[in-house]
C-alpha positions as CSV (number, residue, x, y, z in Angstrom):
1,M,-10.2,-53.1,21.6
2,N,-9.2,-52.3,24.4
3,L,-9.8,-48.4,26.7
4,R,-5.7,-48.1,26.8
5,L,-6.0,-48.3,22.9
6,A,-8.9,-47.0,22.1
7,V,-7.6,-43.8,24.3
8,C,-4.2,-43.7,22.2
9,L,-6.3,-44.2,18.5
10,F,-8.6,-41.3,19.6
11,F,-6.0,-38.3,21.0
12,A,-3.9,-39.9,17.3
13,S,-6.5,-38.4,15.8
14,I,-6.8,-35.7,17.2
15,A,-3.7,-35.1,16.6
16,C,-4.2,-36.1,12.6
17,E,-6.7,-33.3,13.2
18,N,-4.7,-30.7,14.5
19,A,-2.4,-31.4,11.6
20,W,-4.4,-30.7,8.8
21,G,-5.8,-27.9,10.7
22,D,-2.1,-25.9,10.5
23,T,-1.6,-26.5,6.4
24,L,-2.1,-24.7,3.7
25,R,-1.3,-25.3,0.1
26,L,-0.1,-22.4,-2.0
27,A,0.4,-22.5,-6.0
28,V,4.1,-20.9,-6.3
29,T,5.1,-19.9,-10.1
30,T,8.7,-22.0,-10.9
31,S,10.1,-18.3,-10.9
32,F,8.9,-17.0,-7.3
33,H,10.0,-21.3,-5.6
34,N,13.7,-21.6,-8.1
35,S,15.4,-18.6,-6.7
36,G,16.0,-19.8,-3.5
37,L,13.8,-17.3,-1.4
38,S,10.9,-20.2,-0.7
39,D,13.1,-22.3,1.2
40,I,14.1,-19.2,3.8
41,L,10.6,-18.6,4.4
42,L,8.9,-21.3,4.7
43,P,10.4,-22.5,7.6
44,I,10.4,-18.9,9.3
45,I,6.5,-19.1,8.7
46,G,6.6,-22.7,10.4
47,E,8.3,-21.0,13.2
48,D,6.2,-17.8,13.4
49,L,2.3,-18.9,12.1
50,D,2.8,-22.7,13.1
51,I,1.7,-22.9,9.2
52,E,3.2,-26.0,7.2
53,V,2.9,-24.3,4.1
54,H,2.3,-27.8,1.1
55,L,3.6,-25.9,-2.4
56,L,2.7,-26.4,-5.0
57,V,5.0,-25.2,-7.8
58,V,3.3,-24.4,-11.2
59,G,3.2,-21.8,-13.7
60,T,0.9,-19.1,-13.1
61,G,-1.9,-20.4,-15.4
62,Q,-1.6,-23.7,-13.8
63,A,-2.3,-22.0,-10.7
64,L,-4.9,-20.6,-10.9
65,R,-6.1,-23.7,-12.1
66,L,-5.9,-25.5,-9.3
67,G,-7.4,-22.6,-7.4
68,R,-10.9,-22.2,-10.0
69,A,-11.5,-25.7,-8.6
70,G,-10.2,-25.8,-5.2
71,D,-7.5,-27.6,-4.9
72,V,-5.6,-25.0,-3.0
73,D,-6.2,-22.4,-0.5
74,A,-4.0,-19.3,-1.6
75,L,-1.6,-18.0,-5.1
76,L,1.8,-16.3,-4.7
77,V,1.1,-15.4,-9.3
78,H,2.8,-13.1,-10.9
79,S,0.3,-12.2,-13.9
80,K,-1.6,-9.0,-13.6
81,S,-4.3,-9.0,-15.7
82,A,-5.0,-12.4,-15.0
83,E,-5.3,-12.4,-11.3
84,E,-7.6,-9.6,-11.5
85,K,-10.0,-10.9,-14.2
86,F,-9.7,-14.1,-11.7
87,V,-10.9,-12.3,-8.5
88,E,-13.5,-10.5,-11.3
89,N,-15.2,-13.8,-11.8
90,G,-14.7,-15.2,-7.9
91,Y,-12.1,-17.5,-7.6
92,A,-10.4,-14.9,-5.0
93,T,-12.3,-12.7,-2.3
94,H,-8.9,-9.6,-3.2
95,R,-5.0,-9.6,-4.9
96,R,-2.5,-8.2,-2.5
97,E,0.5,-7.4,-4.1
98,I,3.7,-8.4,-1.3
99,M,6.6,-8.3,-3.1
100,Y,8.3,-7.7,-6.6
101,N,11.7,-7.6,-9.1
102,D,12.2,-7.3,-12.7
103,F,12.4,-9.6,-16.2
104,V,15.9,-9.3,-17.6
105,L,16.2,-10.2,-21.6
106,I,19.3,-12.8,-21.3
107,G,20.9,-14.3,-24.6
108,R,24.5,-15.0,-25.9
109,A,27.2,-12.4,-25.4
110,A,28.4,-12.4,-28.8
111,D,24.6,-10.9,-29.4
112,P,23.9,-11.4,-32.9
113,A,20.4,-9.8,-32.9
114,K,22.3,-6.2,-31.1
115,V,19.8,-6.5,-28.5
116,A,22.5,-4.3,-26.3
117,E,21.5,-1.6,-28.8
118,A,18.7,-1.4,-27.9
119,E,16.3,1.2,-26.4
120,T,13.8,-0.2,-25.2
121,A,12.6,-4.0,-24.1
122,V,10.2,-3.6,-27.5
123,D,12.7,-2.6,-29.1
124,A,15.1,-5.3,-28.1
125,F,12.1,-8.5,-29.6
126,S,11.7,-6.4,-32.6
127,S,15.8,-6.9,-33.3
128,I,15.1,-10.7,-32.5
129,A,12.0,-11.4,-35.3
130,S,14.0,-9.3,-37.8
131,A,17.2,-11.4,-37.2
132,E,15.4,-14.4,-37.0
133,A,17.6,-15.4,-33.7
134,T,16.9,-18.2,-31.6
135,F,15.0,-17.6,-29.4
136,V,13.4,-20.1,-25.6
137,S,10.1,-19.2,-24.7
138,R,8.8,-20.9,-21.7
139,G,5.2,-21.6,-23.6
140,D,4.1,-22.7,-20.3
141,D,0.8,-20.1,-19.6
142,S,3.3,-18.3,-17.2
143,G,3.3,-15.4,-15.5
144,T,6.8,-15.1,-17.7
145,H,5.2,-16.2,-20.9
146,N,2.8,-13.8,-20.7
147,A,4.8,-11.3,-19.9
148,E,6.7,-12.4,-22.9
149,L,3.7,-12.5,-24.9
150,S,2.1,-8.7,-24.0
151,L,6.2,-7.9,-25.4
152,W,5.6,-9.4,-28.7
153,R,2.2,-7.8,-28.6
154,D,3.6,-4.7,-28.1
155,A,6.0,-5.5,-31.0
156,R,3.0,-5.7,-33.0
157,L,4.3,-9.5,-33.8
158,N,2.8,-12.1,-33.7
159,P,4.8,-15.6,-32.2
160,N,2.2,-18.3,-34.2
161,G,3.5,-16.6,-37.4
162,F,7.2,-17.3,-36.5
163,G,9.1,-20.3,-38.0
164,E,11.5,-22.6,-36.1
165,W,14.0,-19.8,-34.6
166,Y,11.0,-19.2,-32.4
167,R,11.3,-22.4,-29.7
168,A,8.0,-22.9,-27.2
169,V,9.5,-25.8,-24.6
170,G,5.5,-25.7,-22.2
171,A,8.4,-26.1,-19.1
172,G,9.3,-23.5,-16.0
173,M,11.6,-20.9,-15.6
174,G,14.8,-23.5,-14.6
175,A,14.0,-26.0,-17.9
176,A,14.3,-23.6,-20.4
177,L,16.9,-21.6,-18.9
178,N,19.0,-24.7,-19.9
179,T,17.3,-25.1,-23.1
180,A,18.7,-20.8,-23.7
181,S,21.7,-22.5,-22.2
182,G,21.9,-26.1,-23.9
183,M,21.3,-23.2,-27.6
184,D,22.6,-20.8,-27.1
185,A,19.4,-18.8,-27.5
186,Y,17.2,-15.0,-26.4
187,I,15.3,-16.4,-23.1
188,L,13.2,-13.3,-21.0
189,A,13.7,-14.5,-17.4
190,D,12.8,-13.1,-14.0
191,R,16.4,-11.5,-12.2
192,A,15.9,-13.8,-9.3
193,S,16.0,-17.4,-11.4
194,W,18.3,-16.2,-13.6
195,L,21.1,-15.0,-10.6
196,N,20.0,-18.6,-9.0
197,F,20.6,-20.3,-11.7
198,G,23.8,-22.1,-12.3
199,N,24.4,-23.6,-15.8
200,K,24.4,-20.2,-17.7
201,G,27.2,-21.6,-20.1
202,D,27.9,-18.3,-22.8
203,L,24.4,-16.3,-21.9
204,V,24.2,-12.9,-19.7
205,I,21.8,-10.0,-19.0
206,L,22.1,-8.0,-22.2
207,F,19.0,-6.5,-21.7
208,E,16.9,-4.7,-18.5
209,G,16.2,-1.9,-16.0
210,D,12.6,-0.9,-18.9
211,S,9.8,-0.3,-16.6
212,A,8.0,-2.2,-19.1
213,L,10.1,-6.0,-17.3
214,F,8.7,-4.6,-14.0
215,N,8.0,-8.3,-12.8
216,Q,5.0,-8.1,-9.6
217,Y,3.9,-10.7,-7.2
218,S,0.8,-11.3,-6.1
219,F,-1.5,-13.2,-2.9
220,L,-4.3,-14.4,-3.3
221,P,-6.7,-16.6,-0.7
222,I,-9.4,-18.8,-2.3
223,D,-12.8,-17.3,-1.4
224,P,-14.3,-20.3,1.0
225,V,-18.1,-18.7,-0.3
226,R,-17.1,-20.3,-3.6
227,H,-15.2,-23.1,-2.3
228,P,-15.9,-24.1,1.5
229,H,-13.4,-26.0,2.3
230,V,-10.1,-24.0,1.3
231,K,-8.7,-22.5,5.1
232,G,-9.9,-18.9,4.3
233,V,-8.3,-18.3,8.2
234,L,-5.1,-19.8,7.5
235,A,-4.3,-17.9,4.0
236,N,-6.2,-15.0,5.8
237,R,-3.0,-14.9,8.3
238,L,-0.4,-15.7,5.7
239,E,-0.9,-12.9,3.9
240,E,-1.0,-10.9,6.5
241,W,2.1,-11.9,7.9
242,L,3.4,-12.0,4.5
243,A,2.4,-8.3,4.2
244,G,4.4,-7.3,7.5
245,P,8.2,-6.1,8.5
246,R,8.9,-9.0,9.3
247,A,8.2,-10.7,5.9
248,G,9.4,-7.2,4.3
249,K,13.2,-7.9,6.0
250,I,13.4,-11.1,5.3
251,I,12.5,-10.4,1.4
252,D,14.4,-7.0,0.8
253,G,17.5,-8.9,2.5
254,Y,17.8,-11.8,1.0
255,R,20.3,-11.8,-2.0
256,L,22.4,-13.6,-4.3
257,G,26.2,-12.7,-5.1
258,G,25.5,-8.8,-3.2
259,E,22.2,-9.1,-5.7
260,S,18.6,-8.2,-4.3
261,L,16.5,-10.2,-5.4
262,F,13.3,-8.9,-4.8
263,T,11.2,-5.4,-3.2
264,H,8.6,-6.0,-1.1
265,N,6.0,-3.7,-2.0
266,A,3.4,-4.6,0.3
267,R,0.8,-1.6,1.7
268,N,-1.1,-3.0,5.2
């Protein structure tokens, strides 16, 4: 090998190492990705921090499994009880709230279960079960799925005992919404995914506004003590940026059809 080629290869290897050093693996929920906000945030993060964020788009349950295995550097997910257990078990150094939106209960405008007349979200779910009206569940251990299961529990109902009217599809938010649209079924969705969903058909929002439908998104950096290979320094830089005023302005300003999709609520 001649000297010139050796020098070129040496600097190429340094460039590769530097590029890898500025790449961060972030597991995010399908609902966050479907909202379109990541398309806005990622280029700005690259400009401000010189970090290339690689997204792994999965349900919250799968995101937590990736974190436990050390296959990602950080998580942005929305299932508080599961996140707190994740931190308690030593997989993440901490949990930091970044932003929130809410869940909405969607169904066809004819509303055979009279969901729109319910006083609470729990009452709405009870009405669906009483009517045995077709309901599509994500069924994928995601944050949205866990929120749905919590509402069934609060209604003292168990989906394991439901009949064929209850359809667990084991899919992300977009695919589940497509299934609900095709079946004219009820479904629980986060507002951002619903607003960004293009195949609404006869579906409309029938119930919203209950505090039980609050949907918090949080950032969890994987603990480098447990997984020394994770990029804790980059994760901390990204966290501080997401919690800061620049990200807050972008998140609060992101709208579809004039409607806000998220509210930034990070505390420094």
